PDB file of all heavy atoms in Angstrom:
ATOM      1  N   MET A   1     -23.773   8.588   6.246  1.00  0.00           N
ATOM      2  CA  MET A   1     -23.370   9.933   6.563  1.00  0.00           C
ATOM      3  C   MET A   1     -24.397  10.897   5.846  1.00  0.00           C
ATOM      4  O   MET A   1     -24.875  10.588   4.775  1.00  0.00           O
ATOM      5  CB  MET A   1     -22.000  10.260   6.027  1.00  0.00           C
ATOM      6  CG  MET A   1     -20.864   9.702   6.804  1.00  0.00           C
ATOM      7  SD  MET A   1     -19.264  10.178   6.114  1.00  0.00           S
ATOM      8  CE  MET A   1     -18.865  11.560   7.134  1.00  0.00           C
ATOM      9  N   SER A   2     -24.574  12.005   6.459  1.00  0.00           N
ATOM     10  CA  SER A   2     -25.419  13.022   5.842  1.00  0.00           C
ATOM     11  C   SER A   2     -24.668  13.744   4.737  1.00  0.00           C
ATOM     12  O   SER A   2     -23.420  13.739   4.762  1.00  0.00           O
ATOM     13  CB  SER A   2     -25.871  14.017   6.911  1.00  0.00           C
ATOM     14  OG  SER A   2     -24.782  14.797   7.323  1.00  0.00           O
ATOM     15  N   PRO A   3     -25.349  14.361   3.811  1.00  0.00           N
ATOM     16  CA  PRO A   3     -24.637  15.157   2.779  1.00  0.00           C
ATOM     17  C   PRO A   3     -23.690  16.218   3.384  1.00  0.00           C
ATOM     18  O   PRO A   3     -22.614  16.460   2.882  1.00  0.00           O
ATOM     19  CB  PRO A   3     -25.740  15.778   1.944  1.00  0.00           C
ATOM     20  CG  PRO A   3     -26.889  14.819   2.129  1.00  0.00           C
ATOM     21  CD  PRO A   3     -26.747  14.318   3.537  1.00  0.00           C
ATOM     22  N   ALA A   4     -24.153  16.868   4.451  1.00  0.00           N
ATOM     23  CA  ALA A   4     -23.309  17.870   5.089  1.00  0.00           C
ATOM     24  C   ALA A   4     -22.060  17.259   5.691  1.00  0.00           C
ATOM     25  O   ALA A   4     -20.982  17.820   5.622  1.00  0.00           O
ATOM     26  CB  ALA A   4     -24.109  18.581   6.153  1.00  0.00           C
ATOM     27  N   GLY A   5     -22.180  16.064   6.262  1.00  0.00           N
ATOM     28  CA  GLY A   5     -21.064  15.366   6.826  1.00  0.00           C
ATOM     29  C   GLY A   5     -20.022  14.977   5.743  1.00  0.00           C
ATOM     30  O   GLY A   5     -18.799  15.092   5.953  1.00  0.00           O
ATOM     31  N   VAL A   6     -20.544  14.508   4.621  1.00  0.00           N
ATOM     32  CA  VAL A   6     -19.626  14.129   3.503  1.00  0.00           C
ATOM     33  C   VAL A   6     -18.946  15.329   3.016  1.00  0.00           C
ATOM     34  O   VAL A   6     -17.697  15.322   2.744  1.00  0.00           O
ATOM     35  CB  VAL A   6     -20.457  13.453   2.387  1.00  0.00           C
ATOM     36  CG1 VAL A   6     -19.585  13.259   1.150  1.00  0.00           C
ATOM     37  CG2 VAL A   6     -21.019  12.119   2.870  1.00  0.00           C
ATOM     38  N   SER A   7     -19.652  16.446   2.861  1.00  0.00           N
ATOM     39  CA  SER A   7     -19.031  17.695   2.412  1.00  0.00           C
ATOM     40  C   SER A   7     -17.905  18.148   3.349  1.00  0.00           C
ATOM     41  O   SER A   7     -16.815  18.545   2.901  1.00  0.00           O
ATOM     42  CB  SER A   7     -20.110  18.812   2.297  1.00  0.00           C
ATOM     43  OG  SER A   7     -19.497  20.000   1.925  1.00  0.00           O
ATOM     44  N   GLN A   8     -18.185  18.088   4.631  1.00  0.00           N
ATOM     45  CA  GLN A   8     -17.181  18.499   5.647  1.00  0.00           C
ATOM     46  C   GLN A   8     -15.942  17.580   5.546  1.00  0.00           C
ATOM     47  O   GLN A   8     -14.804  18.044   5.610  1.00  0.00           O
ATOM     48  CB  GLN A   8     -17.812  18.435   7.008  1.00  0.00           C
ATOM     49  CG  GLN A   8     -16.918  18.976   8.103  1.00  0.00           C
ATOM     50  CD  GLN A   8     -17.659  19.018   9.445  1.00  0.00           C
ATOM     51  OE1 GLN A   8     -18.624  18.310   9.634  1.00  0.00           O
ATOM     52  NE2 GLN A   8     -17.221  19.877  10.332  1.00  0.00           N
ATOM     53  N   PHE A   9     -16.176  16.281   5.390  1.00  0.00           N
ATOM     54  CA  PHE A   9     -15.070  15.330   5.309  1.00  0.00           C
ATOM     55  C   PHE A   9     -14.215  15.593   4.059  1.00  0.00           C
ATOM     56  O   PHE A   9     -13.008  15.588   4.127  1.00  0.00           O
ATOM     57  CB  PHE A   9     -15.684  13.936   5.273  1.00  0.00           C
ATOM     58  CG  PHE A   9     -14.653  12.812   5.186  1.00  0.00           C
ATOM     59  CD1 PHE A   9     -13.856  12.474   6.262  1.00  0.00           C
ATOM     60  CD2 PHE A   9     -14.517  12.102   4.005  1.00  0.00           C
ATOM     61  CE1 PHE A   9     -12.939  11.434   6.185  1.00  0.00           C
ATOM     62  CE2 PHE A   9     -13.608  11.105   3.920  1.00  0.00           C
ATOM     63  CZ  PHE A   9     -12.811  10.753   4.984  1.00  0.00           C
ATOM     64  N   LEU A  10     -14.868  15.822   2.898  1.00  0.00           N
ATOM     65  CA  LEU A  10     -14.138  16.029   1.690  1.00  0.00           C
ATOM     66  C   LEU A  10     -13.398  17.384   1.740  1.00  0.00           C
ATOM     67  O   LEU A  10     -12.273  17.489   1.191  1.00  0.00           O
ATOM     68  CB  LEU A  10     -15.064  16.004   0.486  1.00  0.00           C
ATOM     69  CG  LEU A  10     -15.535  14.595   0.081  1.00  0.00           C
ATOM     70  CD1 LEU A  10     -16.665  14.697  -0.934  1.00  0.00           C
ATOM     71  CD2 LEU A  10     -14.392  13.774  -0.440  1.00  0.00           C
ATOM     72  N   THR A  11     -13.963  18.363   2.374  1.00  0.00           N
ATOM     73  CA  THR A  11     -13.261  19.668   2.543  1.00  0.00           C
ATOM     74  C   THR A  11     -11.987  19.467   3.344  1.00  0.00           C
ATOM     75  O   THR A  11     -10.936  20.032   3.034  1.00  0.00           O
ATOM     76  CB  THR A  11     -14.175  20.691   3.200  1.00  0.00           C
ATOM     77  OG1 THR A  11     -15.301  20.898   2.344  1.00  0.00           O
ATOM     78  CG2 THR A  11     -13.480  22.024   3.449  1.00  0.00           C
ATOM     79  N   ALA A  12     -12.072  18.663   4.420  1.00  0.00           N
ATOM     80  CA  ALA A  12     -10.892  18.387   5.251  1.00  0.00           C
ATOM     81  C   ALA A  12      -9.815  17.637   4.456  1.00  0.00           C
ATOM     82  O   ALA A  12      -8.622  17.948   4.515  1.00  0.00           O
ATOM     83  CB  ALA A  12     -11.261  17.638   6.506  1.00  0.00           C
ATOM     84  N   MET A  13     -10.288  16.674   3.665  1.00  0.00           N
ATOM     85  CA  MET A  13      -9.365  15.853   2.850  1.00  0.00           C
ATOM     86  C   MET A  13      -8.698  16.723   1.775  1.00  0.00           C
ATOM     87  O   MET A  13      -7.508  16.592   1.473  1.00  0.00           O
ATOM     88  CB  MET A  13     -10.051  14.678   2.253  1.00  0.00           C
ATOM     89  CG  MET A  13     -10.396  13.612   3.271  1.00  0.00           C
ATOM     90  SD  MET A  13     -11.023  12.105   2.570  1.00  0.00           S
ATOM     91  CE  MET A  13      -9.600  11.483   1.713  1.00  0.00           C
ATOM     92  N   ARG A  14      -9.474  17.641   1.170  1.00  0.00           N
ATOM     93  CA  ARG A  14      -8.898  18.549   0.179  1.00  0.00           C
ATOM     94  C   ARG A  14      -7.876  19.502   0.830  1.00  0.00           C
ATOM     95  O   ARG A  14      -6.812  19.759   0.265  1.00  0.00           O
ATOM     96  CB  ARG A  14     -10.000  19.381  -0.490  1.00  0.00           C
ATOM     97  CG  ARG A  14      -9.510  20.060  -1.759  1.00  0.00           C
ATOM     98  CD  ARG A  14     -10.638  20.667  -2.520  1.00  0.00           C
ATOM     99  NE  ARG A  14     -11.034  21.891  -1.851  1.00  0.00           N
ATOM    100  CZ  ARG A  14     -12.059  22.655  -2.168  1.00  0.00           C
ATOM    101  NH1 ARG A  14     -12.822  22.275  -3.101  1.00  0.00           N
ATOM    102  NH2 ARG A  14     -12.320  23.743  -1.525  1.00  0.00           N
ATOM    103  N   GLY A  15      -8.164  19.971   2.014  1.00  0.00           N
ATOM    104  CA  GLY A  15      -7.252  20.835   2.744  1.00  0.00           C
ATOM    105  C   GLY A  15      -5.946  20.117   3.086  1.00  0.00           C
ATOM    106  O   GLY A  15      -4.879  20.757   3.154  1.00  0.00           O
ATOM    107  N   ALA A  16      -6.032  18.824   3.293  1.00  0.00           N
ATOM    108  CA  ALA A  16      -4.840  18.031   3.619  1.00  0.00           C
ATOM    109  C   ALA A  16      -4.082  17.617   2.332  1.00  0.00           C
ATOM    110  O   ALA A  16      -3.042  16.956   2.449  1.00  0.00           O
ATOM    111  CB  ALA A  16      -5.239  16.784   4.418  1.00  0.00           C
ATOM    112  N   GLY A  17      -4.610  17.905   1.187  1.00  0.00           N
ATOM    113  CA  GLY A  17      -3.977  17.568  -0.069  1.00  0.00           C
ATOM    114  C   GLY A  17      -4.183  16.106  -0.485  1.00  0.00           C
ATOM    115  O   GLY A  17      -3.422  15.601  -1.298  1.00  0.00           O
ATOM    116  N   LEU A  18      -5.206  15.496   0.039  1.00  0.00           N
ATOM    117  CA  LEU A  18      -5.480  14.088  -0.289  1.00  0.00           C
ATOM    118  C   LEU A  18      -6.458  13.890  -1.449  1.00  0.00           C
ATOM    119  O   LEU A  18      -6.483  12.806  -2.061  1.00  0.00           O
ATOM    120  CB  LEU A  18      -5.993  13.348   0.946  1.00  0.00           C
ATOM    121  CG  LEU A  18      -5.045  13.340   2.118  1.00  0.00           C
ATOM    122  CD1 LEU A  18      -5.708  12.682   3.336  1.00  0.00           C
ATOM    123  CD2 LEU A  18      -3.769  12.611   1.753  1.00  0.00           C
ATOM    124  N   VAL A  19      -7.246  14.915  -1.734  1.00  0.00           N
ATOM    125  CA  VAL A  19      -8.149  14.869  -2.892  1.00  0.00           C
ATOM    126  C   VAL A  19      -8.122  16.194  -3.600  1.00  0.00           C
ATOM    127  O   VAL A  19      -7.812  17.244  -3.015  1.00  0.00           O
ATOM    128  CB  VAL A  19      -9.640  14.486  -2.515  1.00  0.00           C
ATOM    129  CG1 VAL A  19      -9.722  13.116  -1.910  1.00  0.00           C
ATOM    130  CG2 VAL A  19     -10.210  15.561  -1.569  1.00  0.00           C
ATOM    131  N   SER A  20      -8.431  16.171  -4.890  1.00  0.00           N
ATOM    132  CA  SER A  20      -8.610  17.374  -5.647  1.00  0.00           C
ATOM    133  C   SER A  20     -10.068  17.463  -6.101  1.00  0.00           C
ATOM    134  O   SER A  20     -10.707  16.418  -6.237  1.00  0.00           O
ATOM    135  CB  SER A  20      -7.680  17.421  -6.864  1.00  0.00           C
ATOM    136  OG  SER A  20      -7.941  16.319  -7.724  1.00  0.00           O
ATOM    137  N   ALA A  21     -10.555  18.648  -6.301  1.00  0.00           N
ATOM    138  CA  ALA A  21     -11.952  18.828  -6.678  1.00  0.00           C
ATOM    139  C   ALA A  21     -12.036  19.488  -8.038  1.00  0.00           C
ATOM    140  O   ALA A  21     -11.219  20.409  -8.363  1.00  0.00           O
ATOM    141  CB  ALA A  21     -12.678  19.727  -5.656  1.00  0.00           C
ATOM    142  N   HIS A  22     -12.917  19.019  -8.897  1.00  0.00           N
ATOM    143  CA  HIS A  22     -13.136  19.559 -10.212  1.00  0.00           C
ATOM    144  C   HIS A  22     -14.596  19.692 -10.490  1.00  0.00           C
ATOM    145  O   HIS A  22     -15.371  18.770 -10.219  1.00  0.00           O
ATOM    146  CB  HIS A  22     -12.503  18.659 -11.281  1.00  0.00           C
ATOM    147  CG  HIS A  22     -11.072  18.404 -11.045  1.00  0.00           C
ATOM    148  ND1 HIS A  22     -10.080  19.286 -11.353  1.00  0.00           N
ATOM    149  CD2 HIS A  22     -10.421  17.357 -10.456  1.00  0.00           C
ATOM    150  CE1 HIS A  22      -8.886  18.806 -11.029  1.00  0.00           C
ATOM    151  NE2 HIS A  22      -9.106  17.594 -10.457  1.00  0.00           N
ATOM    152  N   ARG A  23     -15.035  20.844 -10.963  1.00  0.00           N
ATOM    153  CA  ARG A  23     -16.454  21.059 -11.257  1.00  0.00           C
ATOM    154  C   ARG A  23     -16.779  20.482 -12.647  1.00  0.00           C
ATOM    155  O   ARG A  23     -16.037  20.680 -13.583  1.00  0.00           O
ATOM    156  CB  ARG A  23     -16.787  22.532 -11.201  1.00  0.00           C
ATOM    157  CG  ARG A  23     -18.229  22.819 -11.372  1.00  0.00           C
ATOM    158  CD  ARG A  23     -18.641  24.195 -10.892  1.00  0.00           C
ATOM    159  NE  ARG A  23     -18.610  24.334  -9.449  1.00  0.00           N
ATOM    160  CZ  ARG A  23     -19.519  23.909  -8.624  1.00  0.00           C
ATOM    161  NH1 ARG A  23     -20.593  23.253  -9.086  1.00  0.00           N
ATOM    162  NH2 ARG A  23     -19.408  24.097  -7.363  1.00  0.00           N
ATOM    163  N   ALA A  24     -17.883  19.791 -12.708  1.00  0.00           N
ATOM    164  CA  ALA A  24     -18.417  19.251 -13.956  1.00  0.00           C
ATOM    165  C   ALA A  24     -19.912  19.635 -14.041  1.00  0.00           C
ATOM    166  O   ALA A  24     -20.748  18.948 -13.454  1.00  0.00           O
ATOM    167  CB  ALA A  24     -18.239  17.783 -14.065  1.00  0.00           C
ATOM    168  N   GLY A  25     -20.156  20.806 -14.626  1.00  0.00           N
ATOM    169  CA  GLY A  25     -21.536  21.284 -14.626  1.00  0.00           C
ATOM    170  C   GLY A  25     -21.959  21.689 -13.242  1.00  0.00           C
ATOM    171  O   GLY A  25     -21.260  22.446 -12.567  1.00  0.00           O
ATOM    172  N   ARG A  26     -23.037  21.124 -12.723  1.00  0.00           N
ATOM    173  CA  ARG A  26     -23.500  21.416 -11.368  1.00  0.00           C
ATOM    174  C   ARG A  26     -22.884  20.480 -10.337  1.00  0.00           C
ATOM    175  O   ARG A  26     -23.168  20.644  -9.120  1.00  0.00           O
ATOM    176  CB  ARG A  26     -25.013  21.288 -11.352  1.00  0.00           C
ATOM    177  CG  ARG A  26     -25.734  22.387 -12.153  1.00  0.00           C
ATOM    178  CD  ARG A  26     -27.221  22.178 -12.232  1.00  0.00           C
ATOM    179  NE  ARG A  26     -27.798  21.824 -10.915  1.00  0.00           N
ATOM    180  CZ  ARG A  26     -29.037  21.501 -10.751  1.00  0.00           C
ATOM    181  NH1 ARG A  26     -29.863  21.452 -11.779  1.00  0.00           N
ATOM    182  NH2 ARG A  26     -29.495  21.180  -9.549  1.00  0.00           N
ATOM    183  N   SER A  27     -22.092  19.533 -10.742  1.00  0.00           N
ATOM    184  CA  SER A  27     -21.513  18.598  -9.814  1.00  0.00           C
ATOM    185  C   SER A  27     -20.016  18.923  -9.579  1.00  0.00           C
ATOM    186  O   SER A  27     -19.374  19.553 -10.335  1.00  0.00           O
ATOM    187  CB  SER A  27     -21.536  17.160 -10.413  1.00  0.00           C
ATOM    188  OG  SER A  27     -22.875  16.788 -10.677  1.00  0.00           O
ATOM    189  N   VAL A  28     -19.579  18.463  -8.405  1.00  0.00           N
ATOM    190  CA  VAL A  28     -18.130  18.551  -8.083  1.00  0.00           C
ATOM    191  C   VAL A  28     -17.636  17.110  -7.954  1.00  0.00           C
ATOM    192  O   VAL A  28     -18.175  16.307  -7.237  1.00  0.00           O
ATOM    193  CB  VAL A  28     -17.915  19.327  -6.758  1.00  0.00           C
ATOM    194  CG1 VAL A  28     -16.426  19.375  -6.425  1.00  0.00           C
ATOM    195  CG2 VAL A  28     -18.464  20.715  -6.855  1.00  0.00           C
ATOM    196  N   LEU A  29     -16.574  16.826  -8.728  1.00  0.00           N
ATOM    197  CA  LEU A  29     -15.991  15.498  -8.708  1.00  0.00           C
ATOM    198  C   LEU A  29     -14.689  15.541  -7.976  1.00  0.00           C
ATOM    199  O   LEU A  29     -13.905  16.460  -8.109  1.00  0.00           O
ATOM    200  CB  LEU A  29     -15.737  15.046 -10.165  1.00  0.00           C
ATOM    201  CG  LEU A  29     -16.933  15.077 -11.094  1.00  0.00           C
ATOM    202  CD1 LEU A  29     -16.519  14.678 -12.530  1.00  0.00           C
ATOM    203  CD2 LEU A  29     -18.051  14.175 -10.594  1.00  0.00           C
ATOM    204  N   TYR A  30     -14.488  14.554  -7.123  1.00  0.00           N
ATOM    205  CA  TYR A  30     -13.277  14.477  -6.319  1.00  0.00           C
ATOM    206  C   TYR A  30     -12.432  13.309  -6.786  1.00  0.00           C
ATOM    207  O   TYR A  30     -12.932  12.249  -7.157  1.00  0.00           O
ATOM    208  CB  TYR A  30     -13.603  14.306  -4.805  1.00  0.00           C
ATOM    209  CG  TYR A  30     -14.251  15.536  -4.233  1.00  0.00           C
ATOM    210  CD1 TYR A  30     -15.586  15.756  -4.307  1.00  0.00           C
ATOM    211  CD2 TYR A  30     -13.446  16.472  -3.604  1.00  0.00           C
ATOM    212  CE1 TYR A  30     -16.160  16.898  -3.785  1.00  0.00           C
ATOM    213  CE2 TYR A  30     -14.018  17.605  -3.055  1.00  0.00           C
ATOM    214  CZ  TYR A  30     -15.378  17.798  -3.131  1.00  0.00           C
ATOM    215  OH  TYR A  30     -15.925  18.925  -2.609  1.00  0.00           O
ATOM    216  N   ALA A  31     -11.089  13.486  -6.745  1.00  0.00           N
ATOM    217  CA  ALA A  31     -10.174  12.428  -7.167  1.00  0.00           C
ATOM    218  C   ALA A  31      -9.004  12.443  -6.133  1.00  0.00           C
ATOM    219  O   ALA A  31      -8.640  13.468  -5.620  1.00  0.00           O
ATOM    220  CB  ALA A  31      -9.616  12.690  -8.567  1.00  0.00           C
ATOM    221  N   ARG A  32      -8.466  11.250  -5.915  1.00  0.00           N
ATOM    222  CA  ARG A  32      -7.296  11.120  -5.055  1.00  0.00           C
ATOM    223  C   ARG A  32      -6.100  11.822  -5.700  1.00  0.00           C
ATOM    224  O   ARG A  32      -5.946  11.783  -6.903  1.00  0.00           O
ATOM    225  CB  ARG A  32      -6.905   9.648  -4.827  1.00  0.00           C
ATOM    226  CG  ARG A  32      -7.785   8.931  -3.855  1.00  0.00           C
ATOM    227  CD  ARG A  32      -7.222   7.595  -3.458  1.00  0.00           C
ATOM    228  NE  ARG A  32      -6.664   6.861  -4.539  1.00  0.00           N
ATOM    229  CZ  ARG A  32      -7.078   5.655  -4.928  1.00  0.00           C
ATOM    230  NH1 ARG A  32      -8.074   5.072  -4.293  1.00  0.00           N
ATOM    231  NH2 ARG A  32      -6.509   5.006  -5.946  1.00  0.00           N
ATOM    232  N   THR A  33      -5.272  12.396  -4.879  1.00  0.00           N
ATOM    233  CA  THR A  33      -4.006  13.010  -5.339  1.00  0.00           C
ATOM    234  C   THR A  33      -2.913  11.965  -5.267  1.00  0.00           C
ATOM    235  O   THR A  33      -3.085  10.913  -4.637  1.00  0.00           O
ATOM    236  CB  THR A  33      -3.631  14.199  -4.509  1.00  0.00           C
ATOM    237  OG1 THR A  33      -3.385  13.787  -3.172  1.00  0.00           O
ATOM    238  CG2 THR A  33      -4.753  15.292  -4.536  1.00  0.00           C
ATOM    239  N   PRO A  34      -1.750  12.219  -5.877  1.00  0.00           N
ATOM    240  CA  PRO A  34      -0.621  11.310  -5.732  1.00  0.00           C
ATOM    241  C   PRO A  34      -0.198  11.083  -4.280  1.00  0.00           C
ATOM    242  O   PRO A  34       0.208   9.980  -3.908  1.00  0.00           O
ATOM    243  CB  PRO A  34       0.486  11.999  -6.549  1.00  0.00           C
ATOM    244  CG  PRO A  34      -0.241  12.772  -7.565  1.00  0.00           C
ATOM    245  CD  PRO A  34      -1.477  13.237  -6.879  1.00  0.00           C
ATOM    246  N   VAL A  35      -0.388  12.119  -3.453  1.00  0.00           N
ATOM    247  CA  VAL A  35      -0.103  11.956  -2.028  1.00  0.00           C
ATOM    248  C   VAL A  35      -0.966  10.888  -1.407  1.00  0.00           C
ATOM    249  O   VAL A  35      -0.478   9.986  -0.670  1.00  0.00           O
ATOM    250  CB  VAL A  35      -0.261  13.290  -1.263  1.00  0.00           C
ATOM    251  CG1 VAL A  35      -0.119  13.075   0.242  1.00  0.00           C
ATOM    252  CG2 VAL A  35       0.713  14.333  -1.790  1.00  0.00           C
ATOM    253  N   ALA A  36      -2.224  10.908  -1.710  1.00  0.00           N
ATOM    254  CA  ALA A  36      -3.176   9.883  -1.162  1.00  0.00           C
ATOM    255  C   ALA A  36      -2.825   8.506  -1.729  1.00  0.00           C
ATOM    256  O   ALA A  36      -2.874   7.531  -0.979  1.00  0.00           O
ATOM    257  CB  ALA A  36      -4.617  10.248  -1.524  1.00  0.00           C
ATOM    258  N   ASP A  37      -2.494   8.436  -3.000  1.00  0.00           N
ATOM    259  CA  ASP A  37      -2.110   7.147  -3.616  1.00  0.00           C
ATOM    260  C   ASP A  37      -0.906   6.557  -2.866  1.00  0.00           C
ATOM    261  O   ASP A  37      -0.879   5.385  -2.576  1.00  0.00           O
ATOM    262  CB  ASP A  37      -1.816   7.317  -5.071  1.00  0.00           C
ATOM    263  CG  ASP A  37      -3.055   7.451  -5.946  1.00  0.00           C
ATOM    264  OD1 ASP A  37      -4.137   7.072  -5.468  1.00  0.00           O
ATOM    265  OD2 ASP A  37      -2.888   7.958  -7.062  1.00  0.00           O
ATOM    266  N   ASP A  38       0.092   7.407  -2.576  1.00  0.00           N
ATOM    267  CA  ASP A  38       1.285   6.941  -1.865  1.00  0.00           C
ATOM    268  C   ASP A  38       0.895   6.428  -0.475  1.00  0.00           C
ATOM    269  O   ASP A  38       1.422   5.395  -0.033  1.00  0.00           O
ATOM    270  CB  ASP A  38       2.330   8.021  -1.779  1.00  0.00           C
ATOM    271  CG  ASP A  38       3.031   8.275  -3.120  1.00  0.00           C
ATOM    272  OD1 ASP A  38       2.935   7.391  -4.022  1.00  0.00           O
ATOM    273  OD2 ASP A  38       3.622   9.340  -3.269  1.00  0.00           O
ATOM    274  N   LEU A  39       0.060   7.159   0.203  1.00  0.00           N
ATOM    275  CA  LEU A  39      -0.352   6.752   1.543  1.00  0.00           C
ATOM    276  C   LEU A  39      -1.091   5.429   1.533  1.00  0.00           C
ATOM    277  O   LEU A  39      -1.007   4.617   2.479  1.00  0.00           O
ATOM    278  CB  LEU A  39      -1.219   7.803   2.228  1.00  0.00           C
ATOM    279  CG  LEU A  39      -0.509   9.075   2.668  1.00  0.00           C
ATOM    280  CD1 LEU A  39      -1.506  10.096   3.145  1.00  0.00           C
ATOM    281  CD2 LEU A  39       0.471   8.745   3.797  1.00  0.00           C
ATOM    282  N   LEU A  40      -1.849   5.195   0.474  1.00  0.00           N
ATOM    283  CA  LEU A  40      -2.621   3.955   0.343  1.00  0.00           C
ATOM    284  C   LEU A  40      -1.790   2.805  -0.255  1.00  0.00           C
ATOM    285  O   LEU A  40      -2.278   1.700  -0.380  1.00  0.00           O
ATOM    286  CB  LEU A  40      -3.855   4.198  -0.516  1.00  0.00           C
ATOM    287  CG  LEU A  40      -4.897   5.141   0.095  1.00  0.00           C
ATOM    288  CD1 LEU A  40      -5.963   5.439  -0.920  1.00  0.00           C
ATOM    289  CD2 LEU A  40      -5.494   4.464   1.354  1.00  0.00           C
ATOM    290  N   GLY A  41      -0.570   3.121  -0.663  1.00  0.00           N
ATOM    291  CA  GLY A  41       0.235   2.079  -1.274  1.00  0.00           C
ATOM    292  C   GLY A  41      -0.164   1.768  -2.690  1.00  0.00           C
ATOM    293  O   GLY A  41       0.062   0.660  -3.164  1.00  0.00           O
ATOM    294  N   ALA A  42      -0.791   2.686  -3.388  1.00  0.00           N
ATOM    295  CA  ALA A  42      -1.248   2.498  -4.741  1.00  0.00           C
ATOM    296  C   ALA A  42      -0.607   3.491  -5.656  1.00  0.00           C
ATOM    297  O   ALA A  42      -1.233   4.028  -6.546  1.00  0.00           O
ATOM    298  CB  ALA A  42      -2.795   2.595  -4.814  1.00  0.00           C
ATOM    299  N   GLY A  43       0.612   3.816  -5.421  1.00  0.00           N
ATOM    300  CA  GLY A  43       1.316   4.805  -6.207  1.00  0.00           C
ATOM    301  C   GLY A  43       1.472   4.365  -7.653  1.00  0.00           C
ATOM    302  O   GLY A  43       1.262   3.201  -7.985  1.00  0.00           O
ATOM    303  N   PRO A  44       1.847   5.262  -8.552  1.00  0.00           N
ATOM    304  CA  PRO A  44       1.873   4.941  -9.965  1.00  0.00           C
ATOM    305  C   PRO A  44       2.905   3.831 -10.289  1.00  0.00           C
ATOM    306  O   PRO A  44       2.719   3.085 -11.258  1.00  0.00           O
ATOM    307  CB  PRO A  44       2.288   6.242 -10.619  1.00  0.00           C
ATOM    308  CG  PRO A  44       2.733   7.146  -9.548  1.00  0.00           C
ATOM    309  CD  PRO A  44       2.151   6.610  -8.249  1.00  0.00           C
ATOM    310  N   ASP A  45       3.983   3.684  -9.488  1.00  0.00           N
ATOM    311  CA  ASP A  45       4.957   2.658  -9.807  1.00  0.00           C
ATOM    312  C   ASP A  45       4.514   1.296  -9.313  1.00  0.00           C
ATOM    313  O   ASP A  45       5.151   0.289  -9.631  1.00  0.00           O
ATOM    314  CB  ASP A  45       6.292   3.028  -9.193  1.00  0.00           C
ATOM    315  CG  ASP A  45       6.253   3.273  -7.677  1.00  0.00           C
ATOM    316  OD1 ASP A  45       5.117   3.514  -7.194  1.00  0.00           O
ATOM    317  OD2 ASP A  45       7.286   3.225  -7.002  1.00  0.00           O
ATOM    318  N   ARG A  46       3.404   1.188  -8.600  1.00  0.00           N
ATOM    319  CA  ARG A  46       2.897  -0.088  -8.131  1.00  0.00           C
ATOM    320  C   ARG A  46       1.722  -0.610  -8.973  1.00  0.00           C
ATOM    321  O   ARG A  46       1.304  -1.716  -8.790  1.00  0.00           O
ATOM    322  CB  ARG A  46       2.515   0.026  -6.666  1.00  0.00           C
ATOM    323  CG  ARG A  46       3.692   0.287  -5.794  1.00  0.00           C
ATOM    324  CD  ARG A  46       3.272   0.337  -4.367  1.00  0.00           C
ATOM    325  NE  ARG A  46       4.279   1.038  -3.606  1.00  0.00           N
ATOM    326  CZ  ARG A  46       4.205   2.305  -3.217  1.00  0.00           C
ATOM    327  NH1 ARG A  46       3.144   2.992  -3.515  1.00  0.00           N
ATOM    328  NH2 ARG A  46       5.200   2.844  -2.579  1.00  0.00           N
ATOM    329  N   GLY A  47       1.187   0.201  -9.799  1.00  0.00           N
ATOM    330  CA  GLY A  47       0.008  -0.200 -10.631  1.00  0.00           C
ATOM    331  C   GLY A  47      -1.254  -0.286  -9.823  1.00  0.00           C
ATOM    332  O   GLY A  47      -1.270  -0.134  -8.600  1.00  0.00           O
ATOM    333  N   ALA A  48      -2.374  -0.484 -10.549  1.00  0.00           N
ATOM    334  CA  ALA A  48      -3.681  -0.480  -9.889  1.00  0.00           C
ATOM    335  C   ALA A  48      -3.884  -1.685  -8.994  1.00  0.00           C
ATOM    336  O   ALA A  48      -4.584  -1.610  -8.029  1.00  0.00           O
ATOM    337  CB  ALA A  48      -4.765  -0.448 -10.957  1.00  0.00           C
ATOM    338  N   GLY A  49      -3.264  -2.804  -9.288  1.00  0.00           N
ATOM    339  CA  GLY A  49      -3.453  -4.037  -8.509  1.00  0.00           C
ATOM    340  C   GLY A  49      -2.517  -4.152  -7.369  1.00  0.00           C
ATOM    341  O   GLY A  49      -2.589  -5.105  -6.600  1.00  0.00           O
ATOM    342  N   GLY A  50      -1.602  -3.179  -7.196  1.00  0.00           N
ATOM    343  CA  GLY A  50      -0.591  -3.294  -6.124  1.00  0.00           C
ATOM    344  C   GLY A  50       0.406  -4.406  -6.437  1.00  0.00           C
ATOM    345  O   GLY A  50       0.221  -5.137  -7.405  1.00  0.00           O
ATOM    346  N   ALA A  51       1.439  -4.510  -5.655  1.00  0.00           N
ATOM    347  CA  ALA A  51       2.378  -5.622  -5.840  1.00  0.00           C
ATOM    348  C   ALA A  51       3.250  -5.581  -4.708  1.00  0.00           C
ATOM    349  O   ALA A  51       4.214  -5.910  -4.382  1.00  0.00           O
ATOM    350  CB  ALA A  51       3.082  -5.476  -7.177  1.00  0.00           C
TER     351      ALA A  51
END
């Protein structure tokens, strides 16, 4: 994917509440939200390895 395509994709995911964005200097770091974790089946009550 091109950088512009990735940016567009992450903007859509942020708008849907699936990722959050945090600035670190000149970079923007993205992290999954609890909503995304639940959709992926990796919620906090299941642990990182799933079960």
